[in-house]
C-alpha positions in Angstrom: -36.1 -78.5 16.5 -35.8 -76.7 19.8 -36.9 -73.0 20.0 -36.3 -70.6 22.8 -39.3 -68.4 23.2 -40.6 -65.7 25.4 -43.7 -63.4 25.4 -44.4 -59.9 26.4 -48.1 -59.3 26.9 -50.4 -56.3 26.8 -48.3 -54.5 24.3 -49.0 -51.3 22.4 -49.0 -52.6 18.8 -48.2 -49.3 17.1 -45.3 -48.6 19.5 -43.8 -52.1 18.8 -44.1 -51.5 15.0 -42.2 -48.2 15.3 -39.5 -49.8 17.4 -39.1 -52.6 14.9 -38.8 -50.1 12.1 -36.2 -48.2 14.1 -34.0 -51.4 14.4 -34.4 -52.2 10.7 -36.3 -55.4 11.4 -38.0 -56.2 8.1 -41.6 -57.6 8.1 -41.4 -61.2 6.9 -45.0 -62.3 7.5 -48.4 -60.8 7.6 -51.1 -63.4 7.9 -54.4 -64.6 9.2 -54.3 -68.0 10.9 -56.7 -70.6 11.9 -55.1 -72.9 14.5 -57.0 -76.1 15.1 -55.7 -77.7 18.3 -56.1 -81.5 18.6 -55.7 -83.8 21.6 -57.0 -87.1 22.9 -60.4 -87.1 24.7 -58.5 -87.2 28.1 -56.5 -84.1 27.1 -53.2 -85.9 27.8 -51.2 -83.8 25.4 -52.4 -80.5 26.8 -52.0 -81.8 30.4 -48.4 -82.6 29.6 -48.0 -79.1 28.0 -48.1 -80.2 24.4 -50.5 -80.4 21.6 -51.0 -81.4 18.0 -52.1 -78.7 15.5 -53.2 -78.1 12.0 -52.6 -74.5 11.0 -54.1 -72.8 8.0 -52.4 -69.5 7.0 -53.7 -66.9 4.6 -50.5 -65.0 3.7 -51.5 -61.3 3.0 -48.0 -60.5 1.6 -48.3 -63.2 -1.2 -52.0 -63.7 -1.2 -51.5 -67.5 -0.8 -52.9 -70.1 1.6 -50.7 -72.7 3.3 -51.3 -75.5 5.7 -49.0 -76.9 8.4 -49.2 -79.9 10.7 -47.3 -79.5 14.0 -46.7 -81.2 17.3 -45.2 -79.3 20.2 -44.1 -80.4 23.7 -42.8 -78.1 26.4 -39.3 -79.1 27.5 -38.5 -76.3 30.0 -40.2 -73.2 31.4 -37.5 -72.0 33.7 -36.1 -68.8 32.2 -37.7 -69.1 28.7 -40.2 -71.4 27.2 -38.3 -74.1 25.4 -40.4 -76.3 23.1 -39.6 -79.5 21.1 -41.4 -78.7 17.8 -42.0 -80.8 14.7 -43.7 -79.1 11.8 -44.2 -79.7 8.1 -46.1 -78.0 5.4 -48.9 -80.2 4.1 -50.8 -80.0 0.8 -54.0 -81.7 2.0 -55.6 -80.3 5.2 -58.5 -82.9 4.9 -55.9 -85.8 4.8 -54.2 -84.3 7.9 -57.4 -84.2 9.8 -58.0 -87.8 8.8 -54.6 -88.8 10.1 -55.2 -87.1 13.4 -58.6 -88.7 13.8 -57.3 -92.1 12.8 -54.7 -91.7 15.7 -57.6 -91.0 18.1 -57.1 -87.2 18.3 -60.1 -84.9 18.5 -60.5 -81.2 17.6 -60.3 -79.4 21.0 -60.3 -75.8 19.9 -60.1 -73.6 16.9 -58.3 -70.3 17.4 -58.2 -67.4 14.8 -55.3 -65.0 15.0 -53.7 -62.2 13.0 -49.9 -62.3 13.0 -47.2 -60.0 11.8 -43.6 -61.3 12.0 -40.4 -59.4 11.8 -36.8 -60.6 11.6 -33.9 -59.2 13.5 -30.7 -61.2 12.7 -31.8 -64.8 13.3 -34.6 -63.9 15.7 -38.3 -63.8 14.9 -40.5 -61.1 16.6 -44.2 -61.9 16.2 -47.1 -59.6 17.0 -50.1 -61.7 17.7 -53.7 -60.4 17.8 -56.1 -63.2 18.6 -59.9 -63.2 18.3 -61.0 -61.3 21.4 -63.1 -64.3 22.5 -59.9 -66.3 23.0 -57.4 -63.7 24.1 -58.5 -60.1 24.6 -55.0 -58.5 24.5 -52.2 -58.3 21.9 -48.7 -59.7 22.7 -45.4 -60.4 21.1 -43.5 -63.7 20.9 -39.8 -63.5 20.5 -38.3 -66.8 19.2 -34.6 -67.5 18.7 -32.1 -70.3 18.9 -29.6 -67.9 20.5 -30.3 -66.7 24.1 -28.0 -63.6 23.8 -29.8 -62.5 20.6 -33.1 -63.0 22.3 -32.0 -60.7 25.2 -30.7 -58.2 22.7 -34.1 -58.0 21.0 -35.9 -57.6 24.3 -33.6 -54.7 25.2 -34.0 -53.1 21.7 -37.7 -53.1 22.1 -37.5 -51.2 25.4 -38.1 -54.1 27.7 -36.2 -56.1 30.3 -36.2 -59.8 31.0 -38.6 -59.1 34.0 -41.2 -57.9 31.5 -41.2 -61.3 29.7 -43.0 -64.5 30.6 -42.2 -68.1 29.8 -45.8 -69.1 30.5 -47.9 -70.7 27.9 -50.8 -68.6 26.5 -53.2 -70.9 28.4 -51.3 -70.3 31.7 -51.4 -66.5 31.0 -55.1 -66.6 30.4 -55.7 -68.6 33.5 -53.7 -66.2 35.6 -55.8 -63.4 34.3 -58.9 -65.5 35.1 -60.0 -65.6 31.4 -61.9 -68.8 30.6 -60.7 -70.8 27.6 -63.5 -72.7 25.7 -62.9 -76.3 25.1 -60.3 -76.7 27.9 
Protein backbone atom coordinates (compact mmCIF):
# COMPACT_ATOMS: atom_id res chain seq x y z
CA UNK A 1 0.00 0.00 0.00
CA UNK A 2 1.19 3.52 -0.76
CA UNK A 3 0.23 6.37 1.51
CA UNK A 4 0.60 10.10 0.94
CA UNK A 5 1.59 11.73 4.19
CA UNK A 6 2.58 15.13 5.47
CA UNK A 7 3.27 16.58 8.91
CA UNK A 8 2.63 19.86 10.63
CA UNK A 9 4.90 20.28 13.64
CA UNK A 10 4.77 22.33 16.84
CA UNK A 11 0.97 22.37 16.91
CA UNK A 12 -1.43 23.61 19.57
CA UNK A 13 -3.19 20.34 20.40
CA UNK A 14 -6.34 21.93 21.87
CA UNK A 15 -6.73 24.22 18.87
CA UNK A 16 -6.42 21.28 16.47
CA UNK A 17 -9.02 19.30 18.45
CA UNK A 18 -11.46 22.24 18.20
CA UNK A 19 -10.91 22.54 14.45
CA UNK A 20 -11.47 18.79 14.00
CA UNK A 21 -14.71 19.07 15.97
CA UNK A 22 -15.79 22.01 13.76
CA UNK A 23 -15.33 19.98 10.56
CA UNK A 24 -17.20 17.00 12.07
CA UNK A 25 -14.17 14.71 11.95
CA UNK A 26 -14.98 11.86 14.35
CA UNK A 27 -12.31 10.49 16.67
CA UNK A 28 -11.53 6.96 15.47
CA UNK A 29 -8.52 6.15 17.68
CA UNK A 30 -7.19 7.08 21.08
CA UNK A 31 -4.20 4.98 21.95
CA UNK A 32 -0.90 4.57 23.70
CA UNK A 33 1.73 2.98 21.51
CA UNK A 34 5.09 1.34 21.92
CA UNK A 35 6.92 1.36 18.59
CA UNK A 36 9.90 -0.99 18.53
CA UNK A 37 12.11 -0.14 15.55
CA UNK A 38 14.30 -2.90 14.12
CA UNK A 39 17.18 -2.79 11.66
CA UNK A 40 20.34 -4.66 10.79
CA UNK A 41 23.49 -3.83 12.78
CA UNK A 42 24.76 -1.65 9.90
CA UNK A 43 21.46 0.34 9.96
CA UNK A 44 20.92 -0.31 6.22
CA UNK A 45 17.12 0.03 6.46
CA UNK A 46 17.22 3.38 8.24
CA UNK A 47 20.01 4.63 5.95
CA UNK A 48 17.76 3.87 2.98
CA UNK A 49 14.83 5.62 4.75
CA UNK A 50 12.99 2.52 5.80
CA UNK A 51 12.52 0.37 8.86
CA UNK A 52 10.89 -2.69 10.33
CA UNK A 53 8.61 -2.22 13.33
CA UNK A 54 6.62 -4.10 15.92
CA UNK A 55 3.93 -1.83 17.36
CA UNK A 56 1.95 -2.54 20.51
CA UNK A 57 -1.20 -0.46 20.89
CA UNK A 58 -3.35 -0.06 23.96
CA UNK A 59 -6.64 1.23 22.53
CA UNK A 60 -8.26 3.50 25.14
CA UNK A 61 -11.58 3.54 23.28
CA UNK A 62 -12.03 -0.25 23.43
CA UNK A 63 -9.66 -1.04 26.33
CA UNK A 64 -7.90 -3.62 24.15
CA UNK A 65 -4.29 -4.34 23.20
CA UNK A 66 -3.22 -5.06 19.62
CA UNK A 67 0.12 -5.84 17.97
CA UNK A 68 1.23 -5.04 14.42
CA UNK A 69 4.27 -5.96 12.36
CA UNK A 70 5.24 -3.40 9.72
CA UNK A 71 7.86 -2.56 7.15
CA UNK A 72 8.09 0.88 5.58
CA UNK A 73 10.27 2.29 2.83
CA UNK A 74 10.33 5.88 1.61
CA UNK A 75 9.46 6.12 -2.09
CA UNK A 76 9.34 9.91 -2.54
CA UNK A 77 9.81 13.01 -0.46
CA UNK A 78 9.29 15.69 -3.07
CA UNK A 79 5.97 17.35 -2.21
CA UNK A 80 4.70 14.78 0.28
CA UNK A 81 6.19 11.81 2.00
CA UNK A 82 5.14 8.72 0.04
CA UNK A 83 5.81 5.41 1.74
CA UNK A 84 5.58 1.81 0.62
CA UNK A 85 4.03 0.17 3.68
CA UNK A 86 3.27 -3.44 4.53
CA UNK A 87 1.48 -4.06 7.82
CA UNK A 88 -0.38 -6.91 9.45
CA UNK A 89 -1.96 -7.45 12.82
CA UNK A 90 -0.21 -10.22 14.72
CA UNK A 91 -1.36 -12.35 17.62
CA UNK A 92 2.04 -13.18 19.09
CA UNK A 93 4.49 -10.31 19.67
CA UNK A 94 7.16 -12.72 20.98
CA UNK A 95 7.00 -14.76 17.76
CA UNK A 96 7.33 -11.56 15.69
CA UNK A 97 10.43 -10.58 17.67
CA UNK A 98 11.82 -14.06 17.02
CA UNK A 99 11.16 -13.74 13.29
CA UNK A 100 12.91 -10.36 13.12
CA UNK A 101 15.88 -11.67 15.12
CA UNK A 102 16.09 -14.82 12.95
CA UNK A 103 16.35 -12.52 9.92
CA UNK A 104 19.26 -10.71 11.59
CA UNK A 105 17.35 -7.63 12.72
CA UNK A 106 18.11 -5.95 16.04
CA UNK A 107 16.02 -3.70 18.25
CA UNK A 108 17.36 -0.22 17.51
CA UNK A 109 14.91 1.97 19.39
CA UNK A 110 11.72 1.81 21.43
CA UNK A 111 9.45 4.87 21.15
CA UNK A 112 6.40 5.53 23.31
CA UNK A 113 3.67 7.72 21.87
CA UNK A 114 0.12 8.87 22.59
CA UNK A 115 -1.99 9.16 19.43
CA UNK A 116 -5.46 10.46 18.70
CA UNK A 117 -6.77 9.86 15.20
CA UNK A 118 -9.65 11.55 13.43
CA UNK A 119 -11.27 10.77 10.09
CA UNK A 120 -12.35 13.32 7.49
CA UNK A 121 -13.78 11.65 4.39
CA UNK A 122 -11.04 9.12 3.55
CA UNK A 123 -8.21 11.01 5.23
CA UNK A 124 -6.72 10.27 8.63
CA UNK A 125 -5.57 13.15 10.85
CA UNK A 126 -3.38 11.97 13.70
CA UNK A 127 -2.26 14.00 16.70
CA UNK A 128 1.00 12.53 17.98
CA UNK A 129 2.49 13.27 21.39
CA UNK A 130 5.72 11.33 21.86
CA UNK A 131 7.75 10.79 25.00
CA UNK A 132 9.56 14.09 25.49
CA UNK A 133 12.91 12.26 25.48
CA UNK A 134 12.32 11.28 21.85
CA UNK A 135 10.39 14.26 20.43
CA UNK A 136 9.65 17.28 22.65
CA UNK A 137 6.86 18.78 20.53
CA UNK A 138 3.43 17.54 19.37
CA UNK A 139 2.62 17.28 15.67
CA UNK A 140 -0.07 16.06 13.34
CA UNK A 141 0.27 13.58 10.52
CA UNK A 142 -2.22 13.77 7.70
CA UNK A 143 -2.48 10.58 5.65
CA UNK A 144 -4.54 10.05 2.53
CA UNK A 145 -4.58 8.23 -0.78
CA UNK A 146 -6.02 11.37 -2.43
CA UNK A 147 -3.84 14.47 -2.81
CA UNK A 148 -6.80 16.86 -3.26
CA UNK A 149 -8.41 15.60 -0.06
CA UNK A 150 -5.12 15.94 1.80
CA UNK A 151 -4.87 19.57 0.66
CA UNK A 152 -8.50 20.16 1.67
CA UNK A 153 -7.77 18.93 5.21
CA UNK A 154 -4.66 21.12 5.48
CA UNK A 155 -6.78 24.16 4.54
CA UNK A 156 -9.67 23.22 6.87
CA UNK A 157 -7.20 23.03 9.76
CA UNK A 158 -6.07 26.59 9.01
CA UNK A 159 -2.74 25.78 7.40
CA UNK A 160 -1.24 25.98 3.94
CA UNK A 161 1.04 23.57 2.11
CA UNK A 162 4.02 25.73 3.13
CA UNK A 163 3.28 24.87 6.79
CA UNK A 164 3.75 21.16 6.09
CA UNK A 165 6.84 19.00 5.79
CA UNK A 166 7.60 15.78 3.98
CA UNK A 167 10.61 15.14 6.21
CA UNK A 168 10.76 12.03 8.33
CA UNK A 169 10.56 12.53 12.10
CA UNK A 170 14.29 11.74 12.29
CA UNK A 171 15.09 14.47 9.73
CA UNK A 172 12.90 16.95 11.64
CA UNK A 173 14.63 16.14 14.92
CA UNK A 174 18.06 16.42 13.27
CA UNK A 175 17.15 19.82 11.75
CA UNK A 176 16.15 21.00 15.24
CA UNK A 177 19.45 19.56 16.56
CA UNK A 178 17.66 17.06 18.80
CA UNK A 179 19.76 13.92 19.35
CA UNK A 180 18.00 10.60 18.77
CA UNK A 181 19.16 7.73 20.99
CA UNK A 182 20.15 4.56 19.19
CA UNK A 183 20.71 6.21 15.80
